[in-house]
C-alpha positions in Angstrom: 135.4 81.2 -34.3 132.4 83.3 -35.5 129.4 81.3 -36.5 126.3 82.9 -38.0 123.1 80.9 -38.0 120.4 82.1 -40.4 116.9 81.1 -39.2 115.5 80.8 -35.7 113.4 77.7 -36.1 113.9 74.2 -34.7 117.0 73.4 -36.7 118.5 76.9 -36.4 118.1 77.1 -32.6 119.6 73.6 -32.2 122.5 74.6 -34.5 123.1 77.8 -32.6 123.0 76.0 -29.2 125.4 73.3 -30.5 127.9 75.7 -31.9 127.9 77.8 -28.8 128.3 74.8 -26.6 131.4 74.0 -28.7 132.9 77.4 -27.9 132.0 79.4 -31.0 131.0 83.0 -30.9 127.4 82.7 -32.3 125.0 85.1 -33.8 121.4 84.0 -34.7 119.7 86.0 -37.5 115.9 85.8 -37.4 113.4 88.4 -38.9 110.4 87.2 -36.8 109.6 88.8 -33.5 109.9 85.5 -31.7 111.9 82.4 -32.3 110.4 79.0 -33.2 107.2 80.4 -34.7 106.6 77.3 -36.8 107.8 75.0 -34.0 105.1 76.5 -31.7 102.3 75.4 -34.0 103.5 71.9 -34.6 101.4 69.0 -33.4 98.4 71.3 -33.1 100.4 73.4 -30.6 101.5 70.4 -28.6 104.8 69.8 -30.4 105.4 66.2 -31.5 109.2 66.7 -31.1 110.4 63.2 -32.1 109.5 59.6 -32.3 110.7 57.3 -29.6 112.2 54.6 -31.9 115.5 53.3 -33.1 117.8 54.2 -36.0 116.4 51.8 -38.5 112.8 52.9 -37.8 113.8 56.6 -38.1 115.4 55.9 -41.5 112.4 53.9 -42.7 110.1 56.9 -42.0 112.2 59.2 -44.3 111.0 58.3 -47.8 113.1 60.9 -49.5 116.9 60.8 -49.1 116.8 58.9 -45.8 120.3 57.4 -46.4 121.8 60.9 -46.3 120.6 61.2 -42.7 122.2 58.0 -41.5 125.2 59.7 -39.9 123.3 62.6 -38.4 120.7 60.2 -36.9 123.5 57.9 -35.6 125.2 60.8 -33.8 122.0 62.4 -32.4 119.0 60.0 -32.3 115.6 60.2 -30.9 116.8 59.1 -27.4 119.4 61.8 -27.5 116.8 64.4 -28.4 114.6 63.2 -25.5 117.5 63.4 -23.1 118.5 66.8 -24.4 115.1 68.4 -23.7 114.5 66.7 -20.4 117.9 68.0 -19.3 116.6 71.5 -20.3 113.7 71.0 -18.0 111.0 69.8 -20.4 109.5 66.5 -19.1 108.3 64.3 -22.0 105.8 61.6 -22.6 105.4 59.0 -25.3 102.0 58.5 -26.8 100.4 56.3 -29.5 102.7 55.5 -32.4 105.7 56.4 -30.2 105.0 60.1 -30.7 106.8 62.2 -28.1 105.3 65.3 -26.6 106.0 67.6 -23.7 104.1 66.4 -20.6 102.6 69.9 -20.4 101.2 69.6 -24.0 102.7 73.1 -24.8 105.0 73.6 -27.8 106.0 76.9 -26.2 107.8 74.9 -23.5 110.1 73.4 -26.1 111.0 76.7 -27.8 111.3 78.4 -24.4 113.8 75.8 -23.3 115.9 76.4 -26.4 115.8 80.2 -25.9 117.0 79.8 -22.3 119.9 77.7 -23.6 120.8 80.3 -26.2 120.9 83.0 -23.5 123.0 80.8 -21.2 125.6 80.5 -23.9 125.4 84.1 -24.8 124.2 83.6 -28.4 123.4 87.0 -29.9 119.9 87.3 -31.4 119.7 89.8 -34.3 116.3 90.7 -35.9 117.3 90.9 -39.5 116.7 89.1 -42.8 119.5 87.6 -44.8 119.8 89.0 -48.3 123.1 87.5 -49.6 125.9 85.3 -48.7 129.4 86.8 -48.8 132.0 84.4 -50.2 135.6 84.7 -51.3 137.9 82.2 -52.9 135.4 79.4 -52.3 134.9 80.2 -48.7 132.1 81.9 -46.8 132.9 85.3 -45.3 129.5 86.2 -43.8 126.0 87.4 -44.7 124.6 90.7 -45.9 121.2 91.5 -44.2 118.6 94.1 -44.8 120.0 96.2 -41.9 123.7 95.3 -41.6 126.5 93.0 -42.7 127.6 90.1 -40.5 131.1 88.7 -41.0 131.6 85.0 -40.0 133.9 82.1 -40.6 131.0 79.7 -40.7 127.4 80.3 -41.8 124.6 77.8 -41.2 121.5 78.2 -43.3 118.4 76.9 -41.4 115.7 78.9 -43.0 113.1 76.2 -43.5 111.2 75.4 -46.6 108.2 77.2 -48.2 105.3 75.6 -46.3 103.5 77.8 -43.8 104.9 81.0 -45.2 103.2 83.1 -42.5 105.8 81.7 -40.1 108.6 83.1 -42.1 109.4 80.1 -44.4 109.5 82.0 -47.6 112.3 80.0 -49.5 114.9 82.7 -49.0 117.5 80.2 -47.9 117.0 78.3 -51.1 117.8 81.5 -53.1 120.9 82.0 -51.0 122.0 78.4 -51.6 121.4 78.7 -55.4 123.4 82.0 -55.5 126.3 80.1 -53.9 126.2 77.5 -56.7 124.0 74.8 -55.0 121.3 72.9 -56.8 117.8 73.2 -55.3 115.5 70.4 -56.3 111.8 71.3 -57.2 109.9 72.5 -54.1 106.5 71.2 -53.4 104.3 70.4 -50.4 104.6 67.1 -48.5 102.4 65.9 -45.7 99.7 67.8 -47.4 95.9 67.2 -47.7 94.7 66.0 -51.1 92.0 67.4 -53.4 89.5 65.0 -55.1 86.8 65.5 -57.7 83.9 66.3 -55.4 83.5 63.2 -53.2 84.8 65.2 -50.2 81.9 67.7 -50.5 79.5 64.7 -50.3 81.2 63.1 -47.3 82.5 66.3 -45.6 83.1 65.8 -41.9 83.2 62.0 -42.1 86.1 60.6 -40.1 87.2 57.0 -40.7 89.3 55.3 -38.0 91.2 52.0 -38.3 90.9 51.8 -42.1 93.4 50.6 -44.6 94.7 52.8 -47.4 96.4 51.9 -50.7 97.8 54.5 -53.1 98.0 53.8 -56.8 100.2 55.8 -59.3 99.1 55.1 -62.9 97.4 51.9 -61.6 100.6 50.7 -59.8 100.4 50.2 -56.1 103.0 52.5 -54.4 102.0 52.8 -50.8 99.9 51.1 -48.1 99.1 52.1 -44.5 96.6 51.8 -41.8 95.0 54.5 -39.6 92.7 57.5 -39.7 91.5 59.8 -42.4 88.8 62.5 -42.8 86.8 63.8 -45.7 86.8 67.6 -46.1 85.1 70.1 -48.4 88.0 69.9 -50.8 88.9 66.2 -50.5 90.7 64.1 -47.9 93.0 64.7 -45.0 94.1 63.2 -41.7 97.3 61.2 -40.7 96.9 58.5 -43.3 96.5 61.0 -46.1 99.4 63.3 -45.0 101.8 60.3 -45.0 100.5 59.1 -48.3 101.1 62.5 -49.9 104.8 62.1 -49.4 104.7 59.4 -52.1 102.6 61.4 -54.6 105.0 63.9 -56.3 104.3 63.9 -60.0 100.7 65.1 -60.5 101.5 66.8 -63.7 102.7 63.6 -65.3 100.8 60.8 -63.5 97.4 59.9 -62.2 96.7 58.9 -58.6 93.8 57.2 -56.9 93.2 55.8 -53.4 91.5 52.6 -52.3 90.1 52.5 -48.8 89.7 49.2 -47.0 86.7 49.9 -44.8 86.9 46.5 -43.1 90.7 45.7 -42.8 90.1 43.3 -39.9 88.1 41.0 -42.1 89.4 39.1 -45.1 87.0 38.7 -48.1 85.7 35.3 -46.9 84.9 36.6 -43.4 83.4 39.8 -44.8 81.2 37.8 -47.1 79.9 35.9 -44.1 79.2 39.1 -42.3 77.3 40.5 -45.4 75.1 37.3 -45.6 74.3 37.7 -41.9 73.3 41.3 -42.3 71.4 40.6 -45.4 69.4 37.9 -43.7 68.7 40.2 -40.8 67.4 42.9 -43.2 66.0 40.6 -45.9 62.7 42.4 -46.2 64.2 45.9 -46.1 65.2 48.2 -49.0 68.9 47.9 -49.8 69.5 51.6 -48.7 68.3 50.7 -45.2 70.3 47.5 -44.8 73.8 48.9 -44.2 73.4 50.6 -40.9 75.2 47.9 -38.9 78.1 48.0 -41.4 78.9 51.6 -42.3 78.7 55.1 -40.8 75.4 56.7 -41.7 77.0 59.4 -43.8 78.8 56.9 -46.0 75.7 54.8 -46.8 74.2 56.9 -49.6 77.5 57.1 -51.4 78.2 53.4 -51.0 74.7 52.6 -52.4 75.3 55.0 -55.4 78.7 53.6 -56.2 77.4 50.0 -55.9 74.9 50.5 -58.7 72.3 48.6 -56.8 68.8 50.1 -56.8 68.4 51.7 -53.3 64.8 50.4 -53.2 65.7 46.9 -54.2 64.7 44.4 -51.5 67.7 42.8 -49.8 66.3 39.3 -50.4 66.4 40.0 -54.2 70.1 41.0 -54.2 72.1 38.6 -56.3 75.3 36.9 -55.4 77.1 39.0 -58.0 75.7 42.2 -56.5 76.8 41.1 -53.1 80.2 40.3 -54.4 80.5 43.8 -56.0 79.5 45.4 -52.7 82.2 43.3 -50.9 84.8 44.6 -53.3 83.7 48.2 -52.6 84.0 47.7 -48.9 87.6 46.4 -49.3 88.5 48.8 -52.2 86.4 52.0 -51.8 87.8 54.3 -54.6 88.8 58.0 -54.3 90.3 59.6 -57.4 92.8 62.4 -56.6 92.8 65.6 -58.5 96.0 66.9 -56.9 97.6 68.2 -53.6 96.4 71.2 -51.8 98.7 74.3 -52.1 102.2 74.1 -50.6 101.0 76.8 -48.1 98.8 74.1 -46.6 101.6 71.5 -46.3 103.2 70.6 -43.0 106.7 70.3 -44.6 108.4 71.1 -47.9 109.6 68.3 -50.2 112.7 69.3 -52.2 115.5 71.6 -51.3 119.3 71.8 -51.4 120.5 68.7 -53.2 122.0 66.4 -50.6 124.7 65.1 -52.9 126.3 68.5 -52.6 126.4 68.3 -48.8 128.6 66.3 -46.5 126.3 64.0 -44.5 128.6 63.9 -41.5 128.9 67.6 -41.0 126.2 69.2 -43.1 128.9 71.3 -44.7 128.6 72.4 -48.3 130.9 70.5 -50.7 131.0 73.7 -52.9 131.6 76.5 -50.4 133.8 76.0 -47.4 132.3 77.1 -44.1 128.7 77.0 -45.4 126.4 74.5 -43.6 122.7 73.5 -43.9 120.2 72.2 -41.4 116.6 71.3 -41.3 113.9 71.7 -43.9 116.1 73.6 -46.3 117.6 70.2 -47.3 116.0 67.8 -49.7 114.9 65.3 -47.1 111.4 64.9 -45.6 109.6 62.3 -43.6 106.3 61.0 -42.5 104.2 62.5 -39.7 105.0 61.3 -36.1 107.8 63.6 -35.1 110.3 62.4 -37.8 110.6 65.8 -39.5 111.5 67.5 -36.3 114.0 64.8 -35.6 115.6 65.7 -38.9 115.8 69.3 -37.7 117.4 68.3 -34.4 119.9 65.9 -35.9 121.0 68.1 -38.8 121.1 71.2 -36.6 123.2 69.4 -34.1 125.6 68.1 -36.7 126.0 71.5 -38.4 126.4 73.4 -35.2 129.1 71.1 -33.8 131.0 71.0 -37.1 130.8 74.8 -37.5 132.5 75.2 -34.1 136.3 74.7 -34.2 136.6 74.2 -30.5 136.9 70.6 -29.1 135.4 71.2 -25.7 132.3 73.0 -24.4 132.6 76.6 -23.3 131.5 77.3 -19.7 129.0 80.2 -19.7 
């Protein structure tokens, strides 16, 4: 059985390994000089390769087409991923939020382990770029590349999305899928920083930890979370914002704004008591000098401006209504969003091959026999925390095993 895997990223390498372990004769097609180019920069070069949690939690962290992944996650879950890499000689550790990293803190150790496995099972690596799928009578026959043609009884497309195009994710797999008759849903960035209307420039560099975030779409609450965000020259970023962006998909049609709860540990009654204590302490000070115990220094001028209270007004003259308005700002600090940053700045791509046209158990096309999909090329994306790489591992494993027609592993 000849299996051709197109794409040498996380999903592609896992698919190639899995097919070779099943006894297939595997060729891996990758135009980059080295494999795992995008994998090697994930997690700021540390590689957050999965999230140490159960099946239900995995699915809950896939806001787009999570149900499609139920079978793949069930057959190769986070614990399977961890065991797989530790058996390949990559010791792992679990950090805050159940995020799993190599003990070494080096993403290269993950890609190197996969490369060793590819060599052990004699997977051929060919430096070429796929140009067209070869099909006949509804069955895949191989791939035409820029340099040669590659006949195969099974082809696995694992070419990634369109985020980080410098790593080789240029959308070529989507074009191949469309040419084969597949629907490709609109491609956009997910887990992407957000642009605002200038607030970021004012607060640039301000990092807020342990804050609450609520996202509104046309004034309707659509998402809440808790964690860390940072203001940048263009708007807002950080873990909270990246996950929130996965729910903000229709900027051409709908308006979005954020509300930041700067004091999530205090309910309104407790926060009001805190304000009265601070105001008593600073009763003879100007309002602009009375918030130092409550807020980061960089945020105070903006909070004063938005509050509408005269910065030189004495604290003892602030009315109950003004204090109430300040309290609401502390619990619901507004940030109006202009749109997402370009897809090139996104961590993953939202959109891709329509999952209704793919068998969720095997990742095989329902339209072309012998054609499989794995990883980011599919229309399924998740939050930050290792969940997107788990999609790559699980779908790559499913596609590779299904593409191999041998029941037992081949001994190298």
